[in-house]
BALOBA-1460 file (C-alpha; in Angstrom, 3 decimals):
// residues 237
<rec num="1" residu="m" x="-21.533" y="1.897" z="35.313"/>
<rec num="2" residu="s" x="-21.513" y="0.992" z="31.651"/>
<rec num="3" residu="k" x="-18.785" y="2.208" z="29.354"/>
<rec num="4" residu="f" x="-20.175" y="3.919" z="26.253"/>
<rec num="5" residu="v" x="-18.058" y="3.583" z="23.116"/>
<rec num="6" residu="a" x="-18.923" y="5.409" z="19.892"/>
<rec num="7" residu="f" x="-17.936" y="3.998" z="16.516"/>
<rec num="8" residu="v" x="-17.403" y="7.011" z="14.268"/>
<rec num="9" residu="s" x="-15.734" y="7.808" z="10.973"/>
<rec num="10" residu="g" x="-16.808" y="11.085" z="9.414"/>
<rec num="11" residu="k" x="-17.074" y="9.507" z="5.989"/>
<rec num="12" residu="g" x="-19.945" y="7.147" z="5.217"/>
<rec num="13" residu="g" x="-19.304" y="3.648" z="3.904"/>
<rec num="14" residu="t" x="-16.248" y="2.883" z="6.015"/>
<rec num="15" residu="g" x="-17.956" y="-0.048" z="7.730"/>
<rec num="16" residu="k" x="-18.972" y="1.470" z="11.094"/>
<rec num="17" residu="t" x="-21.991" y="-0.803" z="11.416"/>
<rec num="18" residu="t" x="-19.986" y="-3.929" z="10.605"/>
<rec num="19" residu="a" x="-17.294" y="-2.854" z="13.055"/>
<rec num="20" residu="t" x="-19.779" y="-2.072" z="15.838"/>
<rec num="21" residu="l" x="-21.504" y="-5.407" z="15.344"/>
<rec num="22" residu="n" x="-18.373" y="-7.535" z="15.216"/>
<rec num="23" residu="v" x="-16.466" y="-5.837" z="18.026"/>
<rec num="24" residu="g" x="-19.628" y="-6.191" z="20.093"/>
<rec num="25" residu="q" x="-19.811" y="-9.904" z="19.362"/>
<rec num="26" residu="a" x="-16.096" y="-10.295" z="20.055"/>
<rec num="27" residu="l" x="-16.711" y="-8.740" z="23.485"/>
<rec num="28" residu="v" x="-19.573" y="-11.195" z="24.083"/>
<rec num="29" residu="n" x="-17.158" y="-13.995" z="23.147"/>
<rec num="30" residu="l" x="-14.866" y="-12.660" z="25.891"/>
<rec num="31" residu="g" x="-17.671" y="-12.965" z="28.430"/>
<rec num="32" residu="k" x="-18.793" y="-9.335" z="28.463"/>
<rec num="33" residu="k" x="-22.394" y="-8.184" z="28.529"/>
<rec num="34" residu="v" x="-22.846" y="-5.919" z="25.516"/>
<rec num="35" residu="l" x="-25.624" y="-3.660" z="24.266"/>
<rec num="36" residu="l" x="-25.588" y="-2.114" z="20.785"/>
<rec num="37" residu="l" x="-27.320" y="1.196" z="20.120"/>
<rec num="38" residu="d" x="-28.119" y="2.313" z="16.597"/>
<rec num="39" residu="a" x="-27.803" y="6.098" z="16.845"/>
<rec num="40" residu="n" x="-28.001" y="6.560" z="13.079"/>
<rec num="41" residu="l" x="-31.636" y="7.591" z="12.740"/>
<rec num="42" residu="v" x="-31.221" y="8.556" z="9.085"/>
<rec num="43" residu="t" x="-29.976" y="5.263" z="7.641"/>
<rec num="44" residu="p" x="-29.993" y="2.650" z="10.434"/>
<rec num="45" residu="n" x="-28.621" y="-0.783" z="9.562"/>
<rec num="46" residu="l" x="-27.681" y="-2.588" z="12.781"/>
<rec num="47" residu="a" x="-31.042" y="-4.323" z="13.141"/>
<rec num="48" residu="l" x="-31.045" y="-5.382" z="9.492"/>
<rec num="49" residu="h" x="-27.627" y="-7.022" z="9.931"/>
<rec num="50" residu="l" x="-29.122" y="-9.123" z="12.729"/>
<rec num="51" residu="g" x="-32.334" y="-10.064" z="10.954"/>
<rec num="52" residu="f" x="-34.703" y="-7.595" z="12.621"/>
<rec num="53" residu="t" x="-36.182" y="-6.127" z="9.451"/>
<rec num="54" residu="n" x="-39.074" y="-4.155" z="10.911"/>
<rec num="55" residu="p" x="-38.706" y="-3.752" z="14.686"/>
<rec num="56" residu="q" x="-41.792" y="-2.296" z="16.330"/>
<rec num="57" residu="g" x="-40.022" y="-1.034" z="19.425"/>
<rec num="58" residu="t" x="-37.349" y="1.466" z="18.396"/>
<rec num="59" residu="v" x="-35.276" y="4.273" z="19.836"/>
<rec num="60" residu="n" x="-37.433" y="6.600" z="17.706"/>
<rec num="61" residu="k" x="-40.551" y="5.658" z="19.670"/>
<rec num="62" residu="f" x="-38.651" y="5.830" z="22.963"/>
<rec num="63" residu="l" x="-37.527" y="9.388" z="22.222"/>
<rec num="64" residu="r" x="-41.136" y="10.319" z="21.434"/>
<rec num="65" residu="r" x="-42.256" y="8.587" z="24.663"/>
<rec num="66" residu="e" x="-44.348" y="6.065" z="22.738"/>
<rec num="67" residu="a" x="-42.401" y="3.029" z="24.004"/>
<rec num="68" residu="g" x="-40.684" y="2.025" z="27.236"/>
<rec num="69" residu="l" x="-37.118" y="0.826" z="27.631"/>
<rec num="70" residu="k" x="-38.085" y="-2.854" z="27.833"/>
<rec num="71" residu="d" x="-39.975" y="-2.502" z="24.540"/>
<rec num="72" residu="i" x="-36.932" y="-1.410" z="22.534"/>
<rec num="73" residu="i" x="-34.266" y="-3.930" z="23.590"/>
<rec num="74" residu="y" x="-33.907" y="-7.042" z="21.428"/>
<rec num="75" residu="l" x="-31.750" y="-10.107" z="22.040"/>
<rec num="76" residu="h" x="-30.020" y="-11.914" z="19.162"/>
<rec num="77" residu="e" x="-29.195" y="-15.622" z="19.297"/>
<rec num="78" residu="s" x="-25.501" y="-14.680" z="19.405"/>
<rec num="79" residu="g" x="-25.934" y="-13.096" z="22.833"/>
<rec num="80" residu="l" x="-25.871" y="-9.505" z="21.616"/>
<rec num="81" residu="a" x="-28.534" y="-7.094" z="22.859"/>
<rec num="82" residu="l" x="-29.689" y="-4.341" z="20.517"/>
<rec num="83" residu="v" x="-31.603" y="-1.075" z="20.634"/>
<rec num="84" residu="p" x="-32.598" y="-0.474" z="16.993"/>
<rec num="85" residu="a" x="-33.584" y="2.666" z="15.138"/>
<rec num="86" residu="s" x="-36.539" y="2.497" z="12.784"/>
<rec num="87" residu="p" x="-35.849" y="1.912" z="9.061"/>
<rec num="88" residu="s" x="-39.107" y="3.737" z="8.250"/>
<rec num="89" residu="y" x="-38.863" y="7.079" z="6.483"/>
<rec num="90" residu="t" x="-42.076" y="8.197" z="8.193"/>
<rec num="91" residu="e" x="-40.622" y="7.345" z="11.592"/>
<rec num="92" residu="f" x="-37.471" y="9.257" z="10.722"/>
<rec num="93" residu="l" x="-39.495" y="12.358" z="9.843"/>
<rec num="94" residu="k" x="-41.344" y="12.180" z="13.158"/>
<rec num="95" residu="t" x="-38.144" y="11.954" z="15.234"/>
<rec num="96" residu="n" x="-35.649" y="14.703" z="16.010"/>
<rec num="97" residu="s" x="-32.275" y="13.001" z="15.566"/>
<rec num="98" residu="q" x="-30.648" y="15.570" z="17.844"/>
<rec num="99" residu="d" x="-32.650" y="14.117" z="20.750"/>
<rec num="100" residu="i" x="-30.583" y="10.902" z="20.628"/>
<rec num="101" residu="g" x="-28.632" y="11.981" z="23.710"/>
<rec num="102" residu="e" x="-31.742" y="11.476" z="25.854"/>
<rec num="103" residu="v" x="-31.510" y="7.675" z="25.679"/>
<rec num="104" residu="f" x="-27.989" y="7.309" z="27.092"/>
<rec num="105" residu="d" x="-28.781" y="7.738" z="30.800"/>
<rec num="106" residu="h" x="-31.502" y="5.093" z="30.506"/>
<rec num="107" residu="l" x="-29.046" y="2.543" z="29.100"/>
<rec num="108" residu="d" x="-26.435" y="2.988" z="31.819"/>
<rec num="109" residu="n" x="-25.839" y="-0.123" z="33.958"/>
<rec num="110" residu="l" x="-27.678" y="-2.401" z="31.523"/>
<rec num="111" residu="a" x="-24.411" y="-3.840" z="30.149"/>
<rec num="112" residu="d" x="-20.662" y="-3.792" z="30.700"/>
<rec num="113" residu="l" x="-20.240" y="-1.898" z="27.439"/>
<rec num="114" residu="v" x="-22.683" y="-0.016" z="25.232"/>
<rec num="115" residu="l" x="-21.391" y="0.265" z="21.665"/>
<rec num="116" residu="v" x="-22.922" y="3.081" z="19.645"/>
<rec num="117" residu="d" x="-23.162" y="2.977" z="15.860"/>
<rec num="118" residu="a" x="-22.914" y="6.699" z="15.163"/>
<rec num="119" residu="p" x="-24.191" y="8.622" z="12.129"/>
<rec num="120" residu="s" x="-21.782" y="9.725" z="9.432"/>
<rec num="121" residu="g" x="-20.659" y="13.296" z="9.080"/>
<rec num="122" residu="l" x="-20.001" y="16.036" z="11.631"/>
<rec num="123" residu="g" x="-23.538" y="17.174" z="12.342"/>
<rec num="124" residu="p" x="-25.264" y="17.942" z="15.671"/>
<rec num="125" residu="e" x="-26.428" y="14.333" z="16.091"/>
<rec num="126" residu="v" x="-22.795" y="13.131" z="15.924"/>
<rec num="127" residu="s" x="-21.866" y="15.690" z="18.576"/>
<rec num="128" residu="e" x="-24.715" y="14.374" z="20.746"/>
<rec num="129" residu="v" x="-23.311" y="10.857" z="20.497"/>
<rec num="130" residu="l" x="-19.733" y="11.899" z="21.203"/>
<rec num="131" residu="k" x="-20.499" y="14.033" z="24.231"/>
<rec num="132" residu="n" x="-22.476" y="11.149" z="25.746"/>
<rec num="133" residu="c" x="-19.760" y="8.528" z="25.136"/>
<rec num="134" residu="d" x="-16.664" y="7.790" z="27.192"/>
<rec num="135" residu="e" x="-14.542" y="6.721" z="24.239"/>
<rec num="136" residu="a" x="-14.543" y="6.681" z="20.453"/>
<rec num="137" residu="v" x="-13.245" y="4.103" z="18.014"/>
<rec num="138" residu="i" x="-12.363" y="5.749" z="14.704"/>
<rec num="139" residu="v" x="-13.244" y="3.470" z="11.783"/>
<rec num="140" residu="v" x="-11.192" y="4.264" z="8.682"/>
<rec num="141" residu="n" x="-10.429" y="2.856" z="5.255"/>
<rec num="142" residu="p" x="-6.907" y="3.061" z="3.785"/>
<rec num="143" residu="t" x="-7.840" y="5.941" z="1.470"/>
<rec num="144" residu="l" x="-6.905" y="9.604" z="1.699"/>
<rec num="145" residu="s" x="-10.540" y="10.767" z="1.654"/>
<rec num="146" residu="s" x="-11.418" y="8.497" z="4.592"/>
<rec num="147" residu="i" x="-8.365" y="9.603" z="6.567"/>
<rec num="148" residu="m" x="-9.026" y="13.315" z="6.023"/>
<rec num="149" residu="d" x="-12.655" y="12.934" z="7.139"/>
<rec num="150" residu="a" x="-11.485" y="10.943" z="10.166"/>
<rec num="151" residu="l" x="-9.137" y="13.782" z="11.079"/>
<rec num="152" residu="k" x="-12.112" y="16.131" z="11.389"/>
<rec num="153" residu="t" x="-14.026" y="13.552" z="13.418"/>
<rec num="154" residu="i" x="-11.105" y="13.223" z="15.845"/>
<rec num="155" residu="q" x="-11.038" y="16.999" z="16.284"/>
<rec num="156" residu="l" x="-14.794" y="16.977" z="17.000"/>
<rec num="157" residu="a" x="-14.380" y="14.169" z="19.552"/>
<rec num="158" residu="k" x="-11.603" y="16.072" z="21.318"/>
<rec num="159" residu="k" x="-13.872" y="19.116" z="21.476"/>
<rec num="160" residu="h" x="-16.279" y="16.988" z="23.533"/>
<rec num="161" residu="n" x="-13.451" y="15.487" z="25.642"/>
<rec num="162" residu="t" x="-14.160" y="12.006" z="24.321"/>
<rec num="163" residu="t" x="-11.190" y="9.680" z="24.810"/>
<rec num="164" residu="m" x="-9.736" y="8.170" z="21.639"/>
<rec num="165" residu="a" x="-9.714" y="4.350" z="21.944"/>
<rec num="166" residu="g" x="-7.729" y="4.044" z="18.706"/>
<rec num="167" residu="l" x="-8.197" y="3.249" z="15.039"/>
<rec num="168" residu="l" x="-9.952" y="0.320" z="13.426"/>
<rec num="169" residu="l" x="-8.582" y="0.049" z="9.883"/>
<rec num="170" residu="n" x="-11.310" y="-1.582" z="7.797"/>
<rec num="171" residu="l" x="-11.437" y="-3.032" z="4.270"/>
<rec num="172" residu="s" x="-7.689" y="-3.051" z="3.767"/>
<rec num="173" residu="n" x="-6.135" y="-5.014" z="0.911"/>
<rec num="174" residu="k" x="-2.724" y="-6.208" z="2.096"/>
<rec num="175" residu="g" x="-1.244" y="-2.789" z="1.392"/>
<rec num="176" residu="k" x="-1.905" y="-2.870" z="-2.360"/>
<rec num="177" residu="h" x="-2.860" y="0.491" z="-3.894"/>
<rec num="178" residu="e" x="-3.689" y="2.021" z="-0.536"/>
<rec num="179" residu="l" x="-2.191" y="4.019" z="2.311"/>
<rec num="180" residu="k" x="0.145" y="2.044" z="4.548"/>
<rec num="181" residu="p" x="-0.826" y="1.536" z="8.211"/>
<rec num="182" residu="e" x="2.153" y="3.553" z="9.428"/>
<rec num="183" residu="e" x="1.150" y="6.452" z="7.142"/>
<rec num="184" residu="i" x="-2.371" y="6.406" z="8.583"/>
<rec num="185" residu="e" x="-1.079" y="6.372" z="12.144"/>
<rec num="186" residu="e" x="1.253" y="9.276" z="11.407"/>
<rec num="187" residu="i" x="-1.484" y="11.421" z="9.842"/>
<rec num="188" residu="l" x="-4.064" y="10.740" z="12.569"/>
<rec num="189" residu="s" x="-1.622" y="10.483" z="15.494"/>
<rec num="190" residu="l" x="-3.445" y="7.421" z="16.789"/>
<rec num="191" residu="p" x="-2.519" y="3.724" z="16.882"/>
<rec num="192" residu="i" x="-4.229" y="1.112" z="14.710"/>
<rec num="193" residu="i" x="-5.646" y="-1.433" z="17.154"/>
<rec num="194" residu="a" x="-7.172" y="-3.711" z="14.502"/>
<rec num="195" residu="n" x="-6.509" y="-4.089" z="10.774"/>
<rec num="196" residu="v" x="-9.476" y="-5.843" z="9.164"/>
<rec num="197" residu="r" x="-8.922" y="-6.975" z="5.599"/>
<rec num="198" residu="q" x="-11.566" y="-7.564" z="2.960"/>
<rec num="199" residu="d" x="-13.020" y="-11.063" z="3.246"/>
<rec num="200" residu="k" x="-15.855" y="-12.984" z="1.543"/>
<rec num="201" residu="k" x="-17.066" y="-14.139" z="4.949"/>
<rec num="202" residu="f" x="-18.538" y="-10.690" z="5.577"/>
<rec num="203" residu="r" x="-21.064" y="-11.215" z="2.808"/>
<rec num="204" residu="k" x="-21.843" y="-14.717" z="4.088"/>
<rec num="205" residu="a" x="-22.405" y="-13.387" z="7.596"/>
<rec num="206" residu="l" x="-24.654" y="-10.602" z="6.321"/>
<rec num="207" residu="y" x="-26.704" y="-13.135" z="4.346"/>
<rec num="208" residu="n" x="-27.052" y="-15.314" z="7.452"/>
<rec num="209" residu="q" x="-28.012" y="-12.293" z="9.574"/>
<rec num="210" residu="a" x="-25.349" y="-12.824" z="12.228"/>
<rec num="211" residu="p" x="-21.966" y="-11.305" z="13.097"/>
<rec num="212" residu="l" x="-18.895" y="-12.740" z="11.386"/>
<rec num="213" residu="t" x="-17.336" y="-13.011" z="14.839"/>
<rec num="214" residu="y" x="-20.211" y="-15.324" z="15.829"/>
<rec num="215" residu="l" x="-20.210" y="-17.549" z="12.740"/>
<rec num="216" residu="y" x="-16.472" y="-17.592" z="11.954"/>
<rec num="217" residu="k" x="-14.691" y="-17.082" z="15.272"/>
<rec num="218" residu="r" x="-11.350" y="-18.393" z="13.985"/>
<rec num="219" residu="s" x="-11.272" y="-16.345" z="10.788"/>
<rec num="220" residu="k" x="-8.646" y="-13.648" z="10.212"/>
<rec num="221" residu="p" x="-11.158" y="-10.775" z="10.456"/>
<rec num="222" residu="a" x="-12.534" y="-12.218" z="13.710"/>
<rec num="223" residu="k" x="-9.043" y="-12.248" z="15.202"/>
<rec num="224" residu="e" x="-8.623" y="-8.558" z="14.343"/>
<rec num="225" residu="f" x="-11.992" y="-7.604" z="15.838"/>
<rec num="226" residu="r" x="-10.962" y="-9.530" z="18.941"/>
<rec num="227" residu="k" x="-7.894" y="-7.280" z="19.264"/>
<rec num="228" residu="m" x="-10.154" y="-4.242" z="19.494"/>
<rec num="229" residu="a" x="-12.475" y="-6.076" z="21.881"/>
<rec num="230" residu="e" x="-9.573" y="-6.995" z="24.147"/>
<rec num="231" residu="h" x="-8.336" y="-3.400" z="24.005"/>
<rec num="232" residu="l" x="-11.728" y="-2.058" z="25.099"/>
<rec num="233" residu="s" x="-12.186" y="-4.864" z="27.610"/>
<rec num="234" residu="l" x="-8.850" y="-4.220" z="29.325"/>
<rec num="235" residu="e" x="-9.717" y="-0.558" z="29.660"/>
<rec num="236" residu="n" x="-13.061" y="-1.577" z="31.165"/>
<rec num="237" residu="a" x="-11.529" y="-3.966" z="33.704"/>
């Protein structure tokens, strides 16, 4: 069986997509077979980060029974497999985002881990993702607004009996003008597994349409993403 892990935050802009992508690649670097699912049908970005600008086979078409499973799985040169959502507004309008739960059973056993880039907010589509995932990684920024939104997301995950894998602190700035890691852990009552600081290599990786953990494996951010990957990998052993 595959382990399904949701990357959630509550607040938009925390870096869920970047975290999903780079933890996924870090798991591939550890020898795991990984599949990424873009469950954000409103503003999907996973495929764009990997250079698939207009995928024809998408989870949208699968949910509408217009495409088979083999038609919607893409393989990146890095070794990551991806099920994209369509960036088209027309496709979005034709797809009920609350149907996203239907794809999960079809993805089981296709990889060791399926990492799910969840939508922002606390809507029904987020609930669908959480109740179909074994665990959730909470992606937060060191700001009070991000932490308070994450608190609500954690409560929603607990409602669906989704296990908390821990916190991924993203876009930190060496503790300057931001909440301290220990303050975040105290408020959310969860441990920070990885603390990823701001780094220019993220922009370089985005430009080159590949994960930072693929292009810059020895960089400081890559080492932090590896901590989360090892954490999820140990639990999956």
